[in-house]
Structure formats: C-alpha cells, structure tokens
C-alpha positions in Angstrom: 0.0 0.0 0.0 1.3 3.5 -0.8 0.4 7.1 -0.3 0.7 10.4 -2.2 2.2 13.6 -0.9 2.6 17.2 -1.8 4.6 19.5 0.6 6.1 22.9 0.6 9.1 24.4 2.3 9.2 28.2 2.6 12.8 29.5 2.4 12.9 33.3 2.2 11.8 34.5 -1.3 11.5 30.9 -2.6 9.2 28.1 -1.9 10.2 24.5 -2.7 7.4 22.1 -3.6 7.9 18.3 -3.5 5.3 16.1 -5.1 4.6 12.3 -5.6 1.3 10.9 -6.8 -2.0 12.8 -7.4 -2.0 15.1 -4.4 -1.8 18.6 -5.8 -0.5 22.1 -5.3 -2.3 25.2 -6.6 -1.2 28.8 -6.8 -3.7 31.6 -6.1 -3.2 35.2 -7.2 -6.1 37.6 -7.1 -9.1 35.8 -8.7 -6.8 33.3 -10.6 -6.1 29.8 -9.5 -3.7 27.5 -11.3 -2.5 23.9 -10.8 1.2 23.8 -10.2 1.8 20.1 -10.0 1.1 17.3 -12.6 -0.5 14.1 -11.4 1.5 10.9 -11.5 -1.3 8.8 -12.9 -2.2 6.5 -15.8 -4.8 9.0 -17.1 -2.3 11.9 -16.9 0.1 9.8 -19.0 -2.7 9.2 -21.5 -3.5 12.9 -21.7 0.2 13.8 -22.1 0.5 11.3 -25.0 -2.6 12.7 -26.7 -4.5 9.4 -26.4 -7.4 11.0 -24.4 -8.5 14.6 -23.7 -8.5 16.3 -20.3 -12.3 16.1 -20.2 -12.2 12.3 -21.0 -9.8 11.8 -18.1 -12.5 12.8 -15.6 -14.6 9.7 -16.4 -11.9 7.3 -17.6 -12.3 3.8 -16.0 -8.6 3.8 -14.9 -8.6 7.3 -13.4 -7.7 5.9 -9.9 -4.5 4.2 -11.0 -1.4 6.0 -9.6 2.0 5.5 -11.3 4.1 6.9 -8.4 3.6 6.7 -4.6 5.5 6.6 -1.3 5.7 3.2 0.4 5.4 0.9 -2.6 9.1 0.8 -3.6 12.4 1.8 -1.9 13.2 4.2 -4.7 10.7 6.8 -5.9 11.2 9.7 -8.2 10.1 12.9 -6.4 9.2 16.0 -8.5 10.8 19.1 -6.8 10.2 22.6 -8.1 11.1 26.1 -6.9 8.6 28.9 -6.9 9.3 32.6 -6.5 7.0 34.0 -3.8 6.1 37.0 -6.0 4.3 34.7 -8.4 1.3 34.1 -6.0 -0.5 35.2 -2.9 -1.4 31.7 -1.6 -0.4 28.1 -2.1 -3.0 25.4 -1.6 -1.8 21.9 -1.0 
C-alpha cells in the first residue's frame, strides 16, 4: 500500500514544492487559480501522450491508477520545483 504527498518548504523568497502521486499544489493570485503540479497517474500519461483529452480523463475507467507513490518501492522519483513567492498570494496543498 502506498500514499501520495505534496509538501512545501518556505525559504525566504523561494518556496520548494515536493510532489509524488496525485495530491496537488495550486497557486492563487487575485481571482486566478492554477494547478502547479502534474499528477503521476495513468490517465495523466494518456493525456500527455494525446490518447485522451483532459475532459475524458475525468470519467476514464482507470482514473484511480497512480503511477508513483510513497511506500510501494524503496526508490521513488520525487518532483521538486522552486517557486518565486512573488508569483502568487497563496499556495493550496
């Protein structure tokens, strides 16, 4: 059994986001919200390859299959990104 995680570390003017699975991070600025992370899932891979559309992924029969998680293997690739604090007002994890 595994789990997903998205976490943030605030270091002065930069925030570091670490992400595995389909837990997400969003940036808010004014009335605008944008997804910062990309899911590690089978349907996201299908969207990325052009096999299905983003609207089709919402109802795909395999939408619950995660391709990366913590606890299922000793080695896991973690996406880490750096975000300038001036790009947003709030981060939602």
